[in-house]
C-alpha positions as CSV (number, residue, x, y, z in Angstrom):
1,M,37.3,31.0,-25.7
2,D,40.4,31.5,-23.8
3,D,39.8,30.0,-20.4
4,P,39.5,26.2,-20.5
5,S,37.7,26.2,-17.2
6,T,35.0,28.5,-18.5
7,T,31.4,27.5,-18.7
8,I,29.1,29.1,-21.3
9,Q,27.0,31.6,-19.3
10,N,25.0,33.7,-21.9
11,T,22.0,31.9,-23.0
12,I,18.5,32.5,-24.3
13,T,15.9,29.9,-23.7
14,Y,12.7,29.2,-25.8
15,E,10.0,26.8,-24.6
16,S,8.5,25.1,-27.7
17,P,4.9,23.6,-27.6
18,H,6.4,20.4,-28.9
19,P,9.5,18.4,-28.6
20,V,12.1,19.7,-30.9
21,F,14.5,17.8,-33.1
22,A,15.3,19.6,-36.4
23,M,16.7,23.2,-36.2
24,A,18.2,25.6,-38.6
25,F,19.6,29.2,-38.6
26,S,18.5,31.7,-41.1
27,P,21.1,33.8,-43.0
28,S,19.0,36.9,-41.9
29,P,20.9,39.7,-40.1
30,S,19.4,38.8,-36.7
31,P,19.1,35.4,-35.4
32,R,16.0,33.5,-36.8
33,L,15.6,29.8,-36.4
34,A,13.3,27.3,-37.9
35,L,12.3,24.5,-35.4
36,G,10.8,21.2,-36.4
37,S,8.7,19.0,-33.9
38,F,9.2,15.5,-33.2
39,I,5.8,14.0,-32.7
40,E,5.0,10.4,-33.2
41,D,2.2,11.1,-35.6
42,F,1.6,12.1,-39.2
43,T,1.0,15.7,-38.3
44,N,4.1,17.6,-37.1
45,K,4.8,21.4,-36.8
46,I,7.5,23.7,-38.0
47,H,7.9,27.0,-36.1
48,I,9.9,30.2,-37.1
49,V,11.2,32.0,-34.0
50,S,13.2,35.3,-34.1
51,L,15.5,36.9,-31.6
52,N,14.1,40.1,-30.1
53,E,17.5,41.8,-29.4
54,E,15.9,44.5,-27.0
55,T,14.4,41.8,-24.7
56,L,16.9,39.1,-25.5
57,T,14.0,36.6,-26.1
58,L,13.1,34.2,-28.8
59,Q,9.6,34.9,-30.1
60,S,7.2,33.0,-32.2
61,N,4.8,34.2,-34.8
62,P,1.5,32.3,-35.4
63,Y,1.9,33.2,-39.3
64,L,5.1,31.4,-39.3
65,S,3.9,28.1,-37.7
66,F,2.8,25.5,-40.1
67,D,2.2,21.8,-40.4
68,H,4.7,19.2,-41.8
69,P,4.0,15.7,-42.7
70,Y,5.9,13.4,-40.2
71,P,8.8,14.8,-38.0
72,P,11.3,16.6,-40.3
73,T,14.6,14.9,-40.2
74,K,16.4,18.2,-41.1
75,L,15.8,21.8,-41.9
76,L,18.0,24.2,-43.8
77,F,17.5,27.8,-45.0
78,H,18.9,28.9,-48.3
79,P,22.6,29.5,-47.7
80,S,22.6,33.0,-49.3
81,P,21.7,36.1,-47.4
82,S,19.9,37.3,-50.6
83,S,17.4,34.4,-50.1
84,P,16.7,34.4,-46.4
85,D,13.1,33.2,-46.7
86,L,13.5,29.9,-48.5
87,L,13.4,26.9,-46.2
88,A,13.9,23.2,-47.1
89,S,12.7,20.4,-45.0
90,S,13.2,16.6,-45.3
91,G,11.2,13.6,-44.3
92,D,9.1,11.5,-46.6
93,C,10.1,13.9,-49.3
94,L,12.2,17.1,-49.7
95,R,10.0,20.1,-49.6
96,L,10.7,23.9,-50.2
97,W,8.9,26.5,-48.3
98,G,8.6,30.3,-48.6
99,C,9.0,31.7,-45.1
100,P,8.5,35.5,-45.4
101,S,10.1,37.8,-42.8
102,S,6.9,39.7,-42.8
103,T,4.9,39.2,-39.6
104,T,1.5,38.9,-41.4
105,S,2.4,36.7,-44.4
106,P,1.8,33.0,-44.1
107,V,4.3,30.3,-45.1
108,E,3.9,28.9,-48.7
109,L,4.8,25.4,-49.8
110,R,6.8,26.0,-53.0
111,S,7.7,22.5,-54.2
112,V,7.7,18.8,-53.2
113,L,10.6,16.8,-54.5
114,N,10.4,13.0,-54.7
115,N,13.6,11.0,-55.0
116,S,11.8,7.9,-56.6
117,K,11.7,7.9,-60.4
118,A,9.3,5.0,-60.5
119,S,6.7,5.8,-58.0
120,E,4.9,8.7,-56.2
121,F,6.3,7.2,-52.9
122,S,9.8,7.7,-52.1
123,A,12.1,6.2,-49.4
124,P,12.4,8.3,-46.4
125,I,15.2,11.1,-46.5
126,T,17.4,10.9,-43.4
127,S,19.2,14.2,-44.1
128,F,20.4,16.7,-46.7
129,D,22.7,19.5,-47.4
130,W,22.4,22.6,-49.5
131,N,25.3,23.2,-51.9
132,E,26.7,26.7,-50.8
133,W,28.9,26.9,-53.8
134,D,26.0,26.1,-56.2
135,P,22.7,26.8,-54.3
136,N,20.8,25.3,-57.3
137,L,21.8,21.9,-55.8
138,I,20.6,20.1,-52.9
139,G,22.0,16.7,-51.9
140,A,20.1,14.2,-49.8
141,S,20.7,10.9,-48.2
142,S,18.1,8.0,-47.8
143,V,17.4,4.8,-46.0
144,D,17.4,3.0,-49.5
145,T,21.2,3.4,-49.7
146,T,21.3,6.2,-52.1
147,C,22.3,9.8,-52.3
148,T,20.2,12.0,-54.6
149,V,21.2,15.5,-56.0
150,W,18.4,17.8,-57.1
151,D,18.3,20.5,-59.6
152,L,16.1,23.0,-57.9
153,E,15.5,25.3,-60.8
154,K,14.1,22.4,-62.8
155,S,12.7,20.4,-59.9
156,V,14.3,17.2,-61.1
157,V,16.8,14.7,-59.9
158,S,20.2,15.6,-61.4
159,T,22.0,12.7,-60.0
160,Q,21.2,9.6,-58.0
161,M,23.7,7.0,-57.0
162,I,23.9,3.9,-54.7
163,A,26.3,5.4,-52.2
164,H,26.6,2.7,-49.5
165,D,25.8,-0.9,-48.6
166,K,23.1,0.1,-46.1
167,E,21.1,3.2,-45.0
168,V,22.7,6.5,-45.6
169,Y,22.3,8.7,-42.6
170,D,24.0,12.0,-43.4
171,I,25.5,14.1,-46.3
172,A,27.6,17.1,-46.6
173,W,29.1,19.2,-49.5
174,G,32.7,20.0,-49.5
175,E,32.9,21.7,-52.7
176,S,30.5,22.6,-55.6
177,S,30.9,19.0,-57.1
178,I,32.2,17.0,-54.1
179,F,30.2,15.6,-51.2
180,A,30.7,12.9,-48.6
181,S,28.2,10.7,-46.7
182,V,28.0,8.4,-43.7
183,S,25.9,5.3,-43.4
184,A,24.8,2.3,-41.3
185,D,27.6,0.3,-42.9
186,G,30.1,2.3,-40.8
187,S,31.9,4.1,-43.5
188,V,32.5,7.7,-44.7
189,R,32.6,7.9,-48.4
190,L,33.7,10.8,-50.8
191,F,32.0,11.4,-54.1
192,D,32.8,13.6,-57.0
193,L,29.9,14.5,-59.5
194,R,32.6,14.6,-62.2
195,D,33.3,11.0,-61.8
196,K,30.1,9.3,-60.8
197,E,31.4,5.8,-61.2
198,H,33.8,5.8,-58.3
199,S,33.8,6.8,-54.6
200,T,36.6,6.9,-52.0
201,I,36.3,5.4,-48.4
202,L,37.8,8.0,-46.1
203,Y,37.1,6.2,-42.9
204,E,35.6,3.0,-41.5
205,S,34.2,2.5,-38.0
206,P,36.7,0.4,-35.9
207,R,33.7,-1.8,-34.8
208,P,32.3,-3.5,-37.9
209,D,29.0,-2.4,-39.0
210,T,28.6,0.2,-36.4
211,P,26.6,3.0,-38.0
212,L,28.0,6.5,-38.4
213,L,25.2,8.9,-37.8
214,R,26.3,12.4,-38.6
215,L,28.9,14.2,-40.7
216,A,30.2,17.8,-40.4
217,W,32.6,19.2,-43.0
218,D,34.9,22.1,-41.9
219,K,33.8,24.6,-44.7
220,M,36.8,26.9,-43.8
221,D,39.4,24.0,-44.0
222,R,38.1,21.3,-46.3
223,R,40.9,19.0,-45.2
224,Y,38.9,18.1,-42.1
225,M,35.5,16.5,-41.3
226,A,34.0,15.2,-38.1
227,T,31.7,12.2,-37.4
228,F,30.5,10.0,-34.6
229,A,29.1,6.4,-34.3
230,M,25.8,5.3,-32.9
231,D,25.9,5.2,-29.2
232,G,29.5,6.5,-29.4
233,D,30.9,8.9,-26.7
234,R,33.6,10.4,-28.8
235,V,33.8,12.8,-31.9
236,V,36.3,11.5,-34.6
237,V,38.0,14.0,-36.9
238,I,39.2,12.8,-40.3
239,D,41.9,14.5,-42.4
240,I,41.1,13.5,-46.0
241,R,44.8,13.8,-46.8
242,S,45.6,10.8,-44.6
243,P,42.3,8.8,-44.2
244,T,43.6,5.6,-42.9
245,A,43.4,6.7,-39.3
246,P,41.5,9.4,-37.5
247,A,43.4,12.7,-37.0
248,A,41.8,13.1,-33.6
249,E,39.3,11.5,-31.3
250,M,37.7,13.9,-28.8
251,K,36.8,11.8,-25.6
252,G,34.9,14.3,-23.3
253,H,31.2,13.1,-23.4
254,R,30.0,10.7,-20.8
255,A,27.2,9.3,-23.0
256,A,26.4,9.1,-26.7
257,V,27.1,12.1,-29.0
258,N,24.1,13.3,-30.9
259,A,25.4,16.3,-32.9
260,V,28.5,18.2,-34.0
261,A,29.2,21.5,-35.8
262,W,32.3,23.4,-36.9
263,E,32.9,27.0,-36.2
264,P,31.7,28.6,-39.4
265,R,34.3,31.3,-39.6
266,G,37.3,29.1,-39.3
267,G,39.6,28.9,-36.2
268,R,39.4,25.0,-35.8
269,H,36.7,25.1,-33.1
270,L,34.2,22.3,-32.9
271,C,31.2,21.9,-30.7
272,S,29.4,18.7,-29.9
273,G,26.3,17.8,-27.8
274,G,25.2,14.5,-26.5
275,D,23.0,12.4,-24.1
276,D,25.1,13.5,-21.1
277,G,23.4,17.0,-21.4
278,Q,26.6,18.6,-22.3
279,A,27.6,21.0,-25.1
280,L,31.4,20.8,-25.4
281,M,33.8,23.2,-27.3
282,W,37.1,21.9,-28.6
283,D,39.9,23.9,-29.9
284,L,41.7,21.9,-32.5
285,T,44.6,24.2,-32.6
286,V,45.7,22.9,-29.2
287,G,47.8,19.7,-29.5
288,A,48.4,20.0,-33.1
289,V,51.8,18.4,-33.9
290,A,54.5,20.3,-35.6
291,G,54.1,20.7,-39.4
292,D,50.4,20.7,-39.2
293,T,50.1,17.1,-40.5
294,G,46.6,16.9,-39.2
295,S,47.2,14.8,-36.2
296,W,46.4,15.7,-32.6
297,G,47.3,14.4,-29.4
298,G,44.9,14.3,-26.3
299,I,42.5,17.3,-26.5
300,E,40.4,18.5,-23.5
301,P,37.3,20.5,-23.8
302,L,37.8,24.3,-24.0
303,L,34.3,25.2,-22.9
304,A,31.4,23.3,-21.4
305,Y,27.7,24.1,-21.1
306,P,25.4,21.8,-18.9
307,A,21.9,21.8,-20.5
308,G,20.5,19.5,-17.8
309,A,19.0,17.2,-20.4
310,E,19.9,15.1,-23.4
311,I,20.9,17.3,-26.3
312,N,19.5,15.9,-29.5
313,Q,20.4,18.8,-31.8
314,L,23.1,21.4,-32.1
315,Q,23.7,24.1,-34.8
316,W,26.3,26.8,-35.2
317,S,25.0,29.9,-37.0
318,A,27.0,30.6,-40.1
319,H,25.9,34.3,-40.4
320,Q,25.8,35.0,-36.5
321,P,28.9,32.8,-35.5
322,D,28.7,34.2,-31.8
323,W,25.6,31.9,-31.5
324,I,25.2,28.3,-31.1
325,G,21.7,26.7,-30.9
326,I,21.0,23.6,-29.0
327,A,17.7,21.6,-28.6
328,F,16.7,19.2,-25.7
329,A,13.2,18.0,-25.1
330,S,10.8,21.0,-25.8
331,K,13.5,23.6,-25.2
332,V,15.8,25.5,-27.5
333,Q,18.6,27.6,-26.2
334,L,21.0,30.0,-27.9
335,L,24.5,30.0,-26.4
336,R,26.7,33.0,-27.0
337,V,30.3,31.8,-27.3
């Protein structure tokens, strides 16, 4: 990552039978991904594909392809390498699946978690995050303005709170009891499960009521998180110590940003993907002001990868940090960085 003129060259491409939106890396020793289809119909698909390191190809397995109601809005494997076969998906409900690494064992639906206490029907879940510090907890965001925390061992709602004034689009854990969320009301809000009556507004969109779509928390340096607005072409980095103004705004995309992810092992690198078909790598150690106050000057992309089509999803593998996955149309590519 030293040459700012470098284009990412090492790629592996997988052609899915369906358009891909949701994507997640497994904590398994070798890259393994869950891919969720985006079909405008009730019946959708999840495929588990694995990297063949001899042929450098992503290979599917018919035993690890299964139906999912509606397009999954997000997929996540259990964060611990000791539980690499447990997959969660969101959509109309939160579902837990057993996805064995065996090539001949089918996927098993373990549980269906409904965020409505009064009805069998629940408001659609826009996103969720698995608590790495306490993997018994999953937090989910919903169009009904709430954030819900599930206790997985008991399969019950542990906490549910009205988090925003409008739909909540994403949620991210920063510690075992602290999470943040973004919403159609244009704000980033911070919550602490130890004080459920209060929340802190960390950032508000400069254009009133412009939705913020995604939130990525730097798990190695929890002072920083990144977000972006609907139809916005820049990535905003927030320093939670001084939330009144962005610490940085990266302005390298020529169209709307759709996804952002932090380097999982620290180093202050950030990757973003957008409708301009580019995956851009940013180095936030460049341009940092003296004293590390969390403010940066103008930052140019360190690396760029032209996908040739609108990138709608991007994930950085926490357990194989040399790999970034991007999804566009029916293609998934692994980029070695």
